[in-house]
N, C-alpha and C positions, 0 to 999 in steps of 0.2 A: 651712912648712918646719920642720925640726926645728932647734932651737937648743940644742945641749947642750955645745958648745966654742967656743973662740975663734974658730975661723975661720968659724962660721956668722954671728958678728956682722957681720963685713965683708961675707958674701954678703946678709943681710938689708939692710944698708944699700944696697948696689949696687942690689938689687931696687926698693927704696922710691924710690931716686935717678932710676932709670929711670922709673917711674911718674910721679913729681911733674914730671920734666921734660917729659913728653908732656902734662901740664896745664898748662904754661907756668909752673911754679915756677923762679925764678932768685934769685940773690943771697941776701940774708938770709932771705928766705922758705924756699927751698930749704934753706938750712943749718939752719933750725929741724926740717923734716922729718927731716934726717939725725942731728940732735943727740938728737931723741926717740927714734928707732928704734934708734941705737946705746944710748942709755941703758937703753933696755927690753930689748934683746937681751943687753946685759952684765949686766942683773939676773938674766935666765933662767939664763945659764950659772953665775953665782954661787950661786943659790940655789936653783933650780928642780929638781924632778924632772920628766922627761919634758917638757922646755920646748918649745913650739911657738910659731910666729908665722905669722899670715895677714897679708899686706899686699895692698890691694885698692884699684882704683878704684871708687867708689860714684856712680852716676849717678841724679840725681832731675830729671827733665824737662830744663831748660836748664842745670841746675847740676850740678857734679861735685866730688868731693872725694877726697882720698887717705885711707885709714884703715888703721889696724893693729890686730890683736888679739891679745893674748899669751894663752896658755893654759897651766897647768902642774898636776901632782899633786904638788906638794911639801907641806911642811908648814903651809903659810899663814902668813899675817902676824897675829901676835897684836894688835899696835896699829896698825891701819890709819889712823886719824887721825894718830898720830906719824909713821908712813911716809911721810906725804905732805909733811911739813916737812923742809926743807933741814937737813942735819948728822945726821939720823937714819942710824944703820947697825947691823948685826948681824954685819959682817964685817970691821970694822977700817977701812973705807974711809971717802971723804968724805960719801957718803950724800947725794948732789944729785940722783939720777936722777928719782926719783918726783915730787919737788917741780917739778923742772925741767920735766917733761913736763906737768903740769898748768898751769904758767905759760904755755908756748909754744903750746899747742896750741889750736885753736878749741872743742874738746870734749873732754873726757876721763873715764875712770871706772875706779874701782878696786873689786874686791870679793875678799875672802877668805873661806875656810871652813876653821875649825882642823882640821888633819891630813887635809885633802882635797886644797886647791889654791886658786890664785889666777887672776883673770882681770883684764886690764888692756886698756882700749882708749884710741885717740887719733884724732882728726879734725881734718883740715886742708883747707880750703875752697879752691877756686882763687882766686889772687890777686885777680882782679877782683870776685869776688863775695863775699870773706870777711866783710865787714863788714855785708852786707844779707841774708845766707841765714839763714833759719829752717829748722832740723831738723824734719823731719816726725815724726808720734808713731808710726813704725813703723821697725822694723830687722830684718834677716834674716841668717843665713849659711847657706851651703852648703860641704859638704867631700865630694870623691868617695871612694869606697872606695879603700883601699891598692892601689896597681897600676894605677889609671885615672888618666887625666889630666882627663877631663871628667866632670863630675858629673850623674848622672841625675836628680837632684832639683833643682826650682827653685821660686822664689817670685816674686809679684808683689805691689805694693800701691798703691792710688791714693787720694788725698785729693780728694772732691769735695762740696762745700757741707755741710761739717762730718761727712761719713762717710767712714770708711776701708773700702775695697772691698779684701780680702786673699785671695788663692790661694795655695794649696800644691799641687805636683803632683810625684808620686814615679812616674817613667817607669819602666815593667816593665824588670827586670834592671838592668844596669850598662853604662856605657861610652857610646860616641857614639850608637847607637841609642835607647838610653833618654834620653839628653841631647836628642835631637831631639824626642822627644814632649814632654819638660818645656818645651822653649824654645817650642814651638808654643802650648802653653797659655799661657805668658807673652804670646805676642804676641796671643793673643784679649783676654785682660786689657788689654793696651796699647789696642788698636783699639776697645774696646766703647764703646757710647755709654752714659753715665750721667745720671741714676740708672739703676739697673737690679736686679732682685731676684737675690740668689744662684742660686736654682734657675735662672733664664733664663741667667745666665752659666755656670753649669756645664752647661747645655744646649748652648750655644755652643761649650764647650770639647769636650765629648764629641763633636758632630759634627765639629770640626775634627780631633779625633785619630784620626779613623777611618782617616787615610791613614798613621798610624804604628803602632808597637807598642802604644801606648796606655798607660795609667797609672792610679794612684789620685789622684784630686782632691777639694778641698775648697775652698769659697768662702764668705767671710763678709761681711756688711755690719755695721760697728762704728758705732753711732750715739749717741754719750754723751748728746747733748741729750735723746733719747728715753729714754735707759736701757735700750737693747736691743741684741741681737746676733742678727741673721738669719744662718742657717747653713745650708746644702746641702752634702752630701758624698757620693761614690761610691768606695769601697773604703776603704782602711785608713789614710789620712791623719787623725792625732788632731786633734781641736779642744776648747779648754778655756777656759773664763771663770773668771778667778781675781779674788777680792775678798775683804776681810776675812781670815778664817782657811780659807778653804776655797777649793777648785776645783770646778768642774763640768764634766763630760764633754759636749760635744755629740754628737750622733747622725748617724752617716753610713750609707748603705744599701749592702749588699754589691754588689761588681760592678767592672768595669773600665771607665774612661771611653774611648770609641772603639769598644767592642766591643758588640754586640747594642743591644737596647732595652729600656729598663725604666723604670718612672715614677721621677722624681726628687722628692724631698721636701724641703721646706724646714720648719725650726723656729725659733722664735723663744724667745730666753732673755733673762732679765733681766740687764742689767750694772750691777753696784753703783758706787756714785760712787768715784771714782778706782780703779777696777778695772783689768783687762787682759785682753787675749784672746791666748791662745798657740796656734800651728798647728805640726805637725811631723810629717815622714814617720816610719816605722817605722825608720830609722836611729838613732832614739833611744828608748829604752825610756820606757813611760809610768810606771815606778815613781819619779818623782821628786816631792817634796813641795814645795809652794808656799811653805810657811814657811820654806825653805831658800833662797830667792831673794833677789836685791837688792829692796829696797823698790821697789815699782810707780810711785814718782814719780822713780825714777832713768832715764837713757837707755835707751831700749827695746834698744839694742845691748849694753848690759851685761847686761841679762835674758837675751838671745838667747845671748850669749857664756857665762853660767855654765851654761845648759840644755846647751849643746854640749859643754862641759866635763864637766858631771857625769852628764849623761845619754846623752851621745852615745857609747855603751858598744859598741854592735853592729858588728859587722864587715859595713857596709853603706854605700850613700851616705846623707848625712845632710842636713837641711834644717830650720831652725826659723825662725819669723817671729813676733815680738811686736809687738802693738798696744797702746799705752798711752793712757790717756785723762786723766791728771791734769797738772798742771804739773809742771817738772822742777826739781830742785835739784842 
């Protein structure tokens, strides 16, 4: 939702409240979600240019959380560490918002690029599992093209015996039919027997998408213990290995998953210690600089959010998935 005037603050709070109540949030814990969303949305109204907020339920197996992500294309925050302290303000207000969000959320992150914009996220786990849940080393975001309610891009990721199996599907076109193809690919990943080779998983997706309009699909197996990424792609979903000061593109073959028959190739790439893997649809331009992203030991949702903000400039459905390999701070 756009957050550009005071009325949008109340709308964001109502939407977050409804989702949180569905997950069983009540009392003080519901109040924390409401406070965090209110503070973040108010910050967008006061300081942002083209401020937007995503509020969603994120499910991982039997666990669920409510998350919000803020994006803007404003001037950025000159002093990010200072902005996280209570009392910091550039507009004469009390300046308690960002510090309060960090204290009351189960996880949060802030990243700002000068003269480009800022991203902020916060996560609140379901009350019954908040103390025991460990967030996985992956996170993604999707956004439909303007004018559509359903996104034709989708992602799935599963952690199995230390390996993350990650998939991104860009359903052909936009709207419900593209979304049906993408969600069918997600179902294949959920049902797949692991361990499995990415080429085999891609073949399963290809076979299942024959009853849909099809799409571009890529599958990766990220194995930090072996220092490798195995990758298989069909169509124009981009895959990148990040590490140190460089990024390396991974190879997909031309084609459409669900249409025709062609050999599917799997490639193996080195995964630097503490590196990351990013996969995204062509709703994001590939002309982004890995050095401008948040540090790779930050939460993967923060990395995905900055990519969506900075590289998600095309008029298209958008999807980005980040898999990190190092401990977080």
